[in-house]
C-alpha positions in Angstrom: 51.0 -0.3 164.5 50.3 -0.1 160.8 53.0 -1.1 158.3 54.0 1.2 155.4 55.6 4.0 157.4 58.2 6.5 156.0 61.5 7.2 157.4 62.6 10.7 156.4 66.2 11.9 156.7 67.4 15.6 156.4 71.1 16.0 155.9 71.9 19.5 157.2 75.2 21.3 157.2 75.6 21.1 161.1 73.0 18.5 162.0 71.5 15.4 160.5 67.9 14.6 161.4 65.9 11.4 160.9 62.3 10.7 161.8 59.5 8.2 161.3 56.4 10.0 159.8 53.0 8.6 159.4 50.5 9.4 156.7 48.8 12.0 158.9 52.1 14.1 159.2 52.8 13.0 162.8 56.4 12.4 163.6 56.5 9.2 165.6 60.2 9.3 166.4 63.0 11.8 166.0 66.8 11.5 166.2 69.4 14.3 165.7 73.1 13.9 165.1 75.7 16.6 164.7 77.6 16.6 161.4 81.0 18.2 162.2 82.6 20.4 159.5 86.5 20.2 158.9 88.0 23.7 158.4 91.3 25.2 157.7 92.6 28.8 157.2 92.3 28.5 153.4 88.5 28.5 153.4 88.0 24.7 153.6 84.6 23.6 155.0 84.2 19.9 154.4 82.2 17.0 155.7 84.2 13.9 156.0 82.1 11.6 153.7 82.5 8.5 155.8 81.8 10.4 159.0 78.7 11.9 157.3 77.4 8.4 156.2 78.2 6.9 159.6 76.0 9.7 161.1 73.3 8.9 158.6 73.4 5.2 159.6 73.3 6.0 163.4 70.3 8.4 162.9 68.4 5.9 160.8 69.0 3.1 163.3 68.0 5.2 166.3 64.9 6.7 164.6 63.8 3.4 163.5 63.9 1.7 166.9 60.6 -0.1 167.4 59.6 0.4 163.8 62.3 -1.7 162.0 59.7 -4.0 160.1 57.2 -1.3 159.6 59.1 1.1 157.3 58.3 0.9 153.6 60.2 3.9 152.2 63.3 5.9 153.0 63.3 9.5 151.6 66.4 11.8 152.1 66.7 15.5 151.7 70.0 17.5 151.8 71.7 20.8 151.6 72.5 22.5 148.2 75.9 23.4 147.0 77.7 20.2 148.1 80.3 18.7 146.0 82.2 15.4 146.3 84.3 13.8 143.5 84.6 10.0 143.5 86.9 7.8 141.5 86.4 4.8 139.2 85.7 2.6 142.2 83.2 5.1 143.5 85.5 6.0 146.4 85.8 9.7 147.6 88.8 11.5 146.4 88.6 14.2 149.1 86.2 15.6 151.6 82.7 16.9 150.6 82.8 20.6 150.0 79.8 22.1 151.7 77.9 25.3 151.1 80.2 27.0 153.6 83.4 26.3 151.6 85.0 29.5 150.4 87.9 28.2 148.2 86.0 28.5 145.0 86.2 32.4 145.5 89.9 32.0 144.4 89.0 31.3 140.7 85.4 32.6 140.7 86.0 35.9 138.8 88.4 34.1 136.4 85.8 31.5 135.3 83.1 34.1 135.2 84.8 36.0 132.5 84.7 32.7 130.3 80.9 32.7 130.2 77.8 34.6 129.1 76.2 35.0 132.5 72.8 35.9 131.1 72.8 32.8 128.9 73.8 30.6 131.9 71.0 32.2 133.9 68.3 31.6 131.1 69.5 27.9 130.9 70.0 27.0 134.6 67.9 29.5 136.5 70.9 30.0 138.8 72.4 33.5 139.4 76.1 32.6 139.4 77.8 32.7 142.8 80.9 30.9 143.9 78.9 28.6 146.1 77.7 26.5 143.2 79.3 23.2 142.3 79.9 24.6 138.9 82.5 27.0 140.4 83.8 24.3 142.8 84.5 22.0 139.9 86.4 24.8 138.1 88.5 25.4 141.3 89.4 21.7 141.3 90.3 21.8 137.7 92.6 24.8 138.3 93.9 24.2 141.8 93.6 20.4 142.5 94.1 19.1 139.0 95.1 15.6 140.1 91.7 15.2 141.8 89.9 16.6 138.9 91.5 14.2 136.4 90.9 11.2 138.6 87.1 12.0 139.2 84.7 9.5 137.6 81.6 11.3 139.1 81.0 14.7 140.5 78.2 14.2 143.2 76.2 16.4 145.5 75.8 15.6 149.2 72.6 13.7 148.7 73.9 11.9 145.6 76.7 10.5 147.8 74.2 9.1 150.3 72.2 7.5 147.5 75.4 6.0 146.2 76.2 4.5 149.5 72.5 3.2 149.8 72.3 1.8 146.4 75.7 1.3 145.0 75.1 3.4 141.9 75.2 7.2 141.3 71.8 9.0 141.1 70.5 12.5 141.5 67.2 14.4 141.3 66.3 17.7 139.7 65.7 19.9 142.7 69.2 19.5 144.2 70.7 19.5 140.8 69.0 22.9 140.2 71.7 24.5 142.3 74.6 23.0 140.6 74.8 25.8 137.9 75.0 23.1 135.1 71.5 21.6 135.0 69.0 23.1 132.5 65.8 23.8 134.5 63.8 23.8 131.3 64.8 20.4 130.1 65.7 18.8 133.6 68.8 17.5 132.1 72.5 18.4 132.2 73.2 21.5 130.2 75.6 21.0 127.2 76.3 24.8 126.8 77.6 25.0 130.5 79.3 21.8 130.6 81.2 22.6 127.5 82.4 25.8 129.2 83.4 23.8 132.2 85.2 21.2 130.2 83.4 18.0 131.4 81.1 15.4 129.8 77.6 14.4 131.0 79.0 10.9 131.7 80.9 12.3 134.7 77.6 13.3 136.3 75.0 11.0 138.0 71.8 10.1 136.2 68.9 12.4 137.0 65.7 10.7 138.1 62.3 12.0 139.2 62.0 13.0 143.0 58.4 11.7 143.1 58.9 8.2 141.5 60.1 5.3 143.7 63.7 4.6 142.5 64.7 1.2 143.8 64.5 -1.5 146.4 67.0 -1.0 149.4 69.6 -3.8 148.8 69.7 -6.6 151.4 73.1 -5.6 152.8 72.2 -2.1 153.2 68.9 -3.0 155.0 71.2 -5.0 157.3 73.5 -2.1 157.9 70.6 0.2 158.8 68.9 -2.5 161.0 65.8 -2.6 158.8 63.7 -5.5 157.7 60.8 -6.2 155.2 60.4 -4.6 151.9 62.0 -1.2 152.0 62.2 1.2 148.9 64.2 4.4 148.2 62.8 7.8 146.9 65.2 10.4 145.9 63.2 13.2 147.4 64.1 16.9 147.2 66.6 19.4 148.6 66.2 20.5 152.1 64.6 23.9 151.4 62.2 22.2 149.1 61.3 19.6 151.7 60.6 22.4 154.1 58.4 24.2 151.5 56.4 21.0 150.9 56.1 20.4 154.7 54.6 23.8 155.4 52.1 23.6 152.5 53.8 25.1 149.5 52.1 22.9 146.9 48.8 24.8 147.4 48.0 27.1 144.5 49.2 30.8 144.9 50.8 30.0 148.4 54.2 31.4 149.1 56.7 29.7 151.4 59.0 31.5 153.7 61.6 29.8 155.9 63.2 31.8 158.8 66.1 30.0 160.1 69.8 31.2 160.2 69.2 32.2 156.6 65.7 32.8 155.1 63.8 32.0 151.8 60.8 33.2 149.9 59.7 30.9 147.2 56.4 29.8 145.5 55.7 26.5 143.8 54.9 27.5 140.2 53.7 25.4 137.1 56.5 26.9 134.9 60.0 28.1 135.0 60.2 31.9 135.6 63.2 33.9 135.0 63.8 37.5 136.3 63.1 40.2 133.6 65.5 42.5 135.4 69.2 42.4 134.7 69.8 42.0 138.4 68.5 38.3 138.1 67.1 38.4 141.7 65.0 35.3 141.1 66.5 31.8 141.2 64.5 29.2 139.4 64.9 25.8 141.0 62.8 22.8 140.0 60.9 21.4 142.9 58.9 18.2 141.9 55.9 16.9 140.1 55.7 19.6 137.5 56.3 22.5 139.9 59.3 24.9 139.9 60.2 26.7 143.2 60.6 30.3 142.1 62.1 32.9 144.4 65.3 33.5 146.3 67.0 33.5 149.6 68.7 35.8 152.1 71.8 35.1 154.1 70.7 37.2 157.1 67.6 36.0 158.9 67.8 34.3 162.4 71.5 34.9 162.5 70.8 38.6 163.1 68.9 37.7 166.4 71.6 35.2 167.3 74.1 38.1 166.9 72.1 40.4 169.2 71.7 37.6 171.7 75.4 36.5 171.8 77.4 39.6 170.9 75.3 42.5 171.9 72.8 42.2 174.7 73.4 38.7 176.2 69.7 38.0 176.5 67.6 34.9 175.6 65.4 35.0 172.4 62.3 35.3 174.6 63.8 38.3 176.4 64.8 39.9 173.0 61.3 39.5 171.8 59.8 40.9 175.1 62.1 44.0 174.7 61.0 44.5 171.1 57.4 44.3 172.1 57.4 47.3 174.3 57.0 49.6 171.3 57.8 50.4 167.7 61.4 51.0 166.3 61.0 54.8 166.8 62.2 55.5 163.2 65.3 53.4 163.6 66.4 51.3 160.7 68.8 48.3 160.5 70.4 47.0 157.4 70.9 43.4 158.4 73.7 42.3 156.0 76.0 41.0 158.8 77.4 38.2 156.4 77.0 40.0 153.2 74.1 39.1 150.9 73.2 36.8 148.0 71.8 39.6 145.9 74.5 40.3 143.3 73.6 44.1 143.6 74.7 44.0 147.2 77.2 41.1 147.4 79.7 39.9 150.0 80.9 43.5 150.6 77.8 44.5 152.4 77.6 44.8 156.1 75.2 45.7 158.9 74.2 49.3 159.5 72.0 51.1 162.1 70.5 54.2 160.5 69.0 57.1 162.4 70.4 56.0 165.7 69.9 58.7 168.5 70.5 58.8 172.2 66.8 58.3 172.9 66.9 54.9 171.3 67.1 51.9 173.6 67.7 48.1 173.2 64.0 47.5 172.5 64.2 49.9 169.5 67.4 48.2 168.3 66.0 44.7 168.4 62.7 45.7 166.7 64.6 47.5 164.0 66.6 44.4 163.4 63.6 42.2 163.1 62.1 44.7 160.7 65.3 44.9 158.6 65.1 41.1 158.0 61.4 41.4 157.1 62.2 44.3 154.7 64.9 42.0 153.0 62.5 39.2 152.6 60.0 41.8 151.1 62.6 42.6 148.4 62.3 39.0 147.3 58.6 39.3 147.2 58.8 42.4 145.1 61.0 40.5 142.5 58.1 37.8 142.3 55.5 40.4 141.9 57.6 42.2 139.2 57.6 38.9 137.2 53.7 38.5 137.7 53.8 35.7 140.2 50.7 35.9 142.2 50.5 35.0 145.9 47.5 35.1 148.2 48.9 33.8 151.4 52.2 32.7 153.1 53.1 29.5 154.8 56.1 29.8 157.3 58.6 27.5 158.8 61.8 27.7 160.7 62.9 28.8 164.2 61.7 32.3 163.5 58.1 31.3 163.6 58.4 30.7 167.4 58.3 34.6 167.8 54.6 35.8 167.3 55.9 39.3 167.2 58.3 38.6 164.3 55.6 36.8 162.4 53.3 39.8 162.9 56.0 42.1 161.5 56.5 39.7 158.5 52.8 39.5 157.8 52.5 43.5 157.9 55.5 44.0 155.8 54.4 41.5 153.1 50.8 42.6 153.3 49.8 39.0 153.3 48.3 36.5 155.9 50.8 34.1 157.2 50.0 30.5 158.5 52.4 28.6 160.6 52.3 24.8 160.9 52.8 23.0 164.2 55.4 20.7 162.7 58.8 20.8 164.6 60.7 19.4 161.6 58.9 20.4 158.4 61.6 19.0 156.2 60.9 15.5 157.4 57.2 16.0 156.9 57.8 17.4 153.5 59.8 14.4 152.4 57.2 12.0 153.8 54.5 13.9 152.1 56.2 13.4 148.8 56.7 9.7 149.8 53.2 8.9 150.6 52.0 10.4 147.3 54.7 8.3 145.5 53.4 5.2 147.3 49.8 5.9 146.1 48.5 6.8 149.5 47.2 10.1 148.1 45.9 10.8 144.7 47.5 14.2 144.5 50.1 16.3 146.4 47.4 18.9 147.3 45.3 16.1 149.0 48.4 14.9 150.8 49.1 18.5 151.9 45.7 19.1 153.3 45.9 15.8 155.3 49.5 16.1 156.6 50.1 19.8 157.1 48.4 21.2 160.3 48.1 24.9 160.9 48.8 26.0 164.4 48.8 29.9 164.1 47.6 32.4 161.6 48.7 36.1 161.4 46.5 38.6 159.5 47.7 42.1 159.2 45.5 45.2 159.7 45.2 47.8 157.0 46.9 50.4 159.4 50.0 48.1 159.9 50.3 47.4 156.2 50.4 51.2 155.5 52.8 51.8 158.3 55.3 49.2 157.2 54.8 50.1 153.5 56.3 53.5 154.2 59.1 52.1 156.1 59.9 49.6 153.4 60.1 52.2 150.8 62.7 54.2 152.8 64.6 50.8 153.4 64.8 50.4 149.7 66.2 53.8 149.1 68.6 53.5 152.0 69.9 50.1 150.8 70.4 51.4 147.2 72.3 54.6 148.4 74.5 52.6 150.7 75.8 50.4 147.9 78.6 52.9 146.9 79.5 53.3 150.5 79.8 49.5 151.0 82.2 49.5 148.0 84.3 52.4 149.5 84.3 50.6 153.0 85.5 47.4 151.5 88.7 49.2 150.2 89.8 50.7 153.5 
């Protein structure tokens, strides 16, 4: 077995995955470990930091079995919106607030009134929502002041793992893009936003490039992980960025969609782009290697089919798809906002709506309308990209939703673009490894690495007839969503 392999680790909200990936994109070993979330009735949703790191250690050890002396690089990815304060001794002062933590809602509107939202957006590329660490820190300042005052560093989920591995606090630009206080133009902490928040740069970790090898893994850490030989650390990118890279997003004019519980539509672009519309639909994150990840995300993607499976029809995913494949949606529409939406024009007050329901509709119509509703929501993000002159010639897709050929056909027809699906089970692990092999010099460019490591399994090319059919339906969906906004507001007050 050749030496110089990469161990990728993806730290998710509910699961942590580790795998050995070779330079052709093959996953040679894979280990998954659940990451339990501690909750209460106040909106708390935390990872116990020591439990999380123990899961990291276990996953690395298990994935590395048989490869202990063949690993040259560890590359982590992690979820956005995590926050953990640590003290002078670099010990956690509380649990790690995850993206599911709701407590910052309590002070969100109050803090929002202290800032020029448009100015913050122009600097950070982030449309303000309470999920961001910016608003979590403000909540700590107002509601947990003793913790705020004792904090030496405010860290993200991945920053904490890097701290445990290296003994020093580091971060990288992609995960810092979602903090709400990193300037995506300069790739440094933003003085304007930090001044509003009331903290100094020295309370934040050093930002280092995601494509440059950071450090050697200390001897004691190698022993803890059961590794030997010369092992280095690359900071990598956030989990969505790793997925994007792992399905081929670095190719020019290639959009990346991910259909998991939630969904995303983004494109790697050579400059930061900010939405010209006041709705600020586009979120501008930095990805890596001189590319920004332009686009946005939706709350409701795979969660819609899970709801149909568990709460409505008690059918498997394959059975749901089989029912939906029997015909079209018979002019039935579904607004898929079961958990609200990130679009600030819609927001958390939105809900799910079947429109046009008649006694002639059956479960197949309802399932297909639900699939179409998610596709139309993703199309809204594509429209925002087009409105800002971002060109896309094809789509690469990842996530559990790609297992449904019907859904992929609906997405391709709705977006009017060909969609290619890779055969990688865990694209985030491949994406991190792809970045790693480039950093190690195995490939001269990320495009070369992409073409060697990302393998396409299926392609979906829409017909002109289907594009025209879904165009009409999408235009009605837009009108329907816009007109329902006032009703959502009234409904929320009942």
